Every structure is written in structure tokens, then in C-alpha cells.
C-alpha positions, 0 to 999 in steps of 0.5 A, spaced: 900 878 068 896 884 064 890 887 067 884 883 065 879 886 060 873 890 064 866 887 063 869 881 060 863 876 062 868 870 063 872 874 068 866 876 072 864 869 072 870 867 075 871 872 080 864 871 082 865 864 083 870 866 089 864 868 093 861 861 091 867 858 094 868 862 101 860 864 102 860 856 105 864 858 111 860 864 112 853 860 112 855 854 115 861 856 120 859 863 122 851 863 121 848 856 122 851 849 124 857 851 128 853 856 132 848 851 133 853 845 135 857 850 139 851 852 143 849 845 144 855 842 146 857 848 151 851 848 155 851 842 161 847 841 167 853 842 171 855 849 168 849 851 164 852 856 159 858 857 162 865 854 159 872 854 162 877 856 157 884 856 159 882 856 166 877 862 165 870 862 166 866 865 161 859 865 158 859 860 151 856 865 146 860 871 149 867 867 148 865 865 141 864 873 140 870 875 143 874 870 139 871 872 133 872 879 134 880 878 136 880 875 129 877 881 126 882 885 130 888 882 128 886 882 120 884 889 121 891 891 123 895 886 118 891 887 112 893 894 110 900 892 110 899 886 107 895 889 101 900 894 100 905 889 099 901 885 094 900 891 090 907 893 090 909 886 088 904 885 084 902 878 087 895 880 090 892 873 088 898 869 092 895 872 098 888 871 096 890 863 095 894 863 102 888 866 106 884 861 102 888 855 104 888 857 111 881 858 112 879 852 108 884 847 113 882 851 119 875 849 117 877 842 116 880 842 123 874 843 126 872 836 125 876 834 131 872 839 135 868 837 141 867 840 148 873 837 151 877 840 145 874 847 146 881 850 146 882 847 139 876 848 136 876 856 138 883 856 135 880 853 128 874 858 129 879 864 129 884 861 124 878 860 119 875 867 120 882 870 118 882 866 112 875 868 110 877 875 112 883 876 108 881 872 102 875 876 101 879 883 101 883 881 096 877 878 092 874 885 093 880 889 090 879 886 083 872 889 082 874 896 079 879 892 075 874 887 072 868 892 071 867 899 069 863 904 074 857 903 071 857 896 071 860 895 078 853 895 082 851 889 078 857 885 078 857 886 085 850 884 086 852 878 081 858 876 086 853 876 092 848 872 088 853 867 086 855 866 094 848 865 096 847 860 091 853 856 093 853 857 100 845 854 100 847 848 095 852 846 100 848 847 106 843 843 103 848 837 103 850 838 110 842 839 112 841 832 110 847 829 114 844 833 120 837 831 119 838 824 117 844 821 119 841 814 119 841 814 112 849 814 112 849 809 118 852 815 123 850 813 130 855 819 133 850 825 134 856 830 133 859 827 127 854 830 122 856 837 124 863 836 124 863 832 117 859 839 115 865 843 118 870 839 114 866 839 107 866 847 108 873 847 108 874 842 102 868 846 098 872 852 099 878 850 097 876 846 091 871 852 088 876 857 089 881 854 084 876 857 078 878 864 080 885 862 082 886 860 074 882 866 071 884 872 075 891 875 074 896 877 080 897 884 077 903 888 075 909 887 078 913 893 081 920 891 081 924 893 087 931 895 087 936 890 089 936 889 097 930 893 098 926 891 104 919 889 101 916 891 108 918 898 108 916 899 101 909 896 103 909 902 108 911 907 103 905 904 098 900 904 104 902 912 105 901 914 098 894 910 098 892 914 104 894 921 101 890 919 095 884 917 099 884 923 104 883 927 097 877 924 095 871 927 099 866 922 098 870 917 101 871 921 107 864 921 108 862 914 106 867 910 110 864 913 117 857 912 115 859 905 113 863 903 119 857 905 124 852 901 120 857 895 118 857 894 126 850 892 126 850 888 120 855 884 121 854 882 128 847 881 127 849 876 121 854 872 126 849 872 132 842 871 129 842 863 130 845 863 137 840 868 139 834 864 136 837 858 140 838 861 146 831 865 146 826 861 143 829 854 143 828 853 136 833 847 135 838 846 129 833 844 124 828 850 124 834 854 125 838 852 119 832 852 115 831 859 117 838 861 115 837 858 108 831 862 107 835 868 109 840 866 104 835 865 098 831 872 100 838 875 100 839 873 092 833 877 090 835 883 095 842 884 092 839 885 085 833 889 088 837 894 091 842 894 085 836 896 081 833 901 085 840 904 086 840 906 078 833 910 079 834 914 086 842 913 087 846 909 092 846 913 098 838 914 098 838 906 097 843 905 103 839 910 107 832 906 106 836 899 108 839 902 114 832 904 117 829 897 116 835 895 120 834 899 126 827 896 126 829 889 126 834 891 132 828 894 136 823 888 134 829 883 136 828 885 143 820 884 143 820 877 139 817 871 143 814 867 138 818 863 132 813 866 127 815 873 129 823 870 128 821 867 121 818 874 119 824 878 122 829 873 118 826 874 112 826 881 113 834 881 114 835 877 108 832 882 104 836 888 107 842 883 108 844 882 101 842 889 098 847 893 104 853 888 103 853 888 095 851 896 095 856 898 100 862 894 096 860 897 089 859 904 092 866 904 095 869 901 088 865 907 084 869 912 088 876 910 087 880 914 082 879 911 075 886 907 072 889 906 079 892 899 080 893 899 087 886 896 088 888 891 094 891 897 098 885 902 096 880 896 098 884 894 105 882 901 108 874 899 106 875 892 109 879 895 115 873 899 116 869 893 116 873 889 120 874 894 126 866 895 126 865 888 127 870 887 132 867 893 136 860 890 134 861 883 137 865 886 143 860 890 145 854 885 143 858 880 148 860 885 153 853 887 154 850 880 154 856 878 159 854 884 164 846 883 163 846 876 162 840 878 157 842 877 149 836 881 148 839 888 151 845 886 146 840 886 140 837 892 142 843 896 143 845 894 136 840 899 133 844 905 136 850 903 131 845 903 125 842 910 127 849 913 127 850 910 120 843 913 118 845 920 120 852 920 117 849 917 110 844 923 111 850 928 111 853 925 105 847 926 101 846 933 103 853 934 101 852 931 094 846 935 093 850 942 095 855 939 090 850 938 085 847 945 086 854 949 085 855 945 079 
């Protein structure tokens, strides 16, 4: 199938609908109802916040973070090969669909998650994360195919905006079940949350049909008879790696992205658990707070895109990363829910901006006319996924060792500081290049 015409509005809307579809997972499962439900059912009078997982005793939140970091590690190892195969075979949409169905079905499987089925719940949690990671990577790979470089900041922001609106819409529906179960004759206290998990999977799969119908697979490269697609995938990957190494901007950007992504993604994943453990806000307040974050993030994504036009992507990223450093330090000291709400609003503003701008910044660095977009974006996604693995693992390990989640939050600030310094190095290199021109 032919590559879509760039800057086509209908294609861009269809592409953005994938963010609408899968962001429900990121909000309900990663950030709100699941962590609140998980924390609530795994704290008991007998064991406190310790759980038994296949005979091993571990802190409940540490187990969730360890398992999620495992999912990201597996995908970080698998995606470069899968993406290169997708580029070679011209079937990136097939992979995108496969990961979407995996994630959606895993979310539906969480309907059966209770304390006595802890191992099943963690398994579904891991598989849902893998589905989300894989589907998002292949969706990201379409950005340079559907938009010209001058439009990619705006289109990337549009995708994140669709995602935030979509996930908030489903979150409100789930919110009604959680807060007013009596309206539906629900007497099982665990059913509203478990029903929400099922609805996430259904929402994810159903809305994804729009981009599945509109987006093309790509150009097929016919393999020789009897050739091994895996070996071809490795050859494809090697070729893309050589091209990336020849682009100085990417070589400077990815290390900076690696360090600040460690902090960003970890904060987003652990925010609800932090609020519950340290401030005992309760499910209604926590969910409302996360909803606030998503709504503010819509404006943040467009604001950062607008600022980038005037002062450049790297400068905007430096400003945003500086704010993240402040957030990590502030998290160590907050002791009142009003402070938590203020910090949440600040997180929302910079969360949407840094994700959207990072994606478009990388996309604009890619060589024009390349069709190996899945392979190119696999390196971006692997960088992010390994960052998440290390961020979550370090967050969980520090909490396990100190028995204090505040120290984990404070240490995340170190990652942001390193990322900020690397962005500054990148900005200096760009200045020198302009002076020589």
C-alpha cells in the first residue's frame, strides 16, 4: 500500500485516534484506578504492605514497579528486531494491531484480579504494558510519514491532545462506577475497579479500528525465496544503526532524552501510589487529581509546541526539565493534600509538553524520504523503555532499602539534572554549528 500523502487532515486525525484509544490504558491502568485498587487490596492487617509473590515476600508497590520494569526491559530487547522486520516486510500496521489486541485482552483479564489471584493480576499487568509499548512504538513510526518536518510539532501535540481527551472521557465513565456503584446495583466493592479494567481493554481495541482502517502497512520489500526474515531483520537493523550514528543531532539528543525520560515516565507511573501511601488521599481524590493532570496536559502539549516555534525545541525542553527537577525536590517535602494538588497541576503542564516535544524533536532529526520509520523509532522507543526500566527499578529498590518512598522521589531529580546538562551540551553544539555556517 502506498505511503499516505503528508499533512492530510483525515490521515492525521486517524493517526491521532490511536492515542485516543491507547491512552485509556496509560491513565486507568498505569496512573489511577489500578494503582489505587492494587495498593488497597495488597495492604492487610496481617502483612501490612508486604505481599507474597510466588513465595517471595516483597513490598506491594515495589512488586508493581519491578514487574513493570520487567515488561519494559523485554520490549526494549524485542522492539529493534520486530521493527526492522516490520520495515522489511512492510507490515508495521500488522505488528501495531497485534500489540493492541495483546494489551486490550490483558486489560480485560484484569477483571479477574483479586488478592488471591495476585500472580494472575501481575501477569496481565505485564502483558498489558507490553501491548501498550509495542503499539505506541509502531504508531510513533508513522509521524514522519504523515507530516512534514515543519508540521510535526503540531501533529505530535494533536496526537497527545487526542490521547488526553480520550483517556479523560473513559476515566469519567469509570469514575461514575467507582464513586456511585449503588446507581448500578453493585454491592461487590471490588467490581467497579475490575469493571473499569475490562472497559479499558474494550475501549482500546474498539477505537483503534479507526487508525487500523486508515493507516497503510508500508512498502513491501520482497524477500528472496527461502530467505530468513529474522536475519533480514538484523541486516535492516544494522543499516539503520549506521545511519543513526552518522547524524550528530541524534547522537546528542538520545542520551539527554534517556536521562530525563527516566524521571518523567517513573513520576507518571508512581504518582498515584505516592499520593495514597504518603497522604492517604483515597481513590476519589486521587482519580480527580489525575484527571486534572490530563486536562492541564492538553494545554501543556500545545503551549510547548507554540514556544518551540519561537525559541527552538531544545531550549523549551531545557525549561521543562528544570521544572521537573523542582517537582522531584518538592515531592520530598509535601505533607498536605493542597500541596499535592498544586504539584499535580504543575506535572500536568510539563508532562504533555515534554512527551509531545520529545517525539517531534526526534522525528525532525530523521533523514527525509526514509521508509524505515519503524526501525528508526525503535531506537527512540528502546531508549525510553530502558530509561523506564532503570527509573522504575531504582525507584523500587530505593523504597525497598529505605522503606521510604520519598527518598525514591528525591533521587529521580538526579536523572533530570543529568538530562538538563546533556541538553545544554546539545544547545552549545547547535550554536557552534550555526557560527560556522
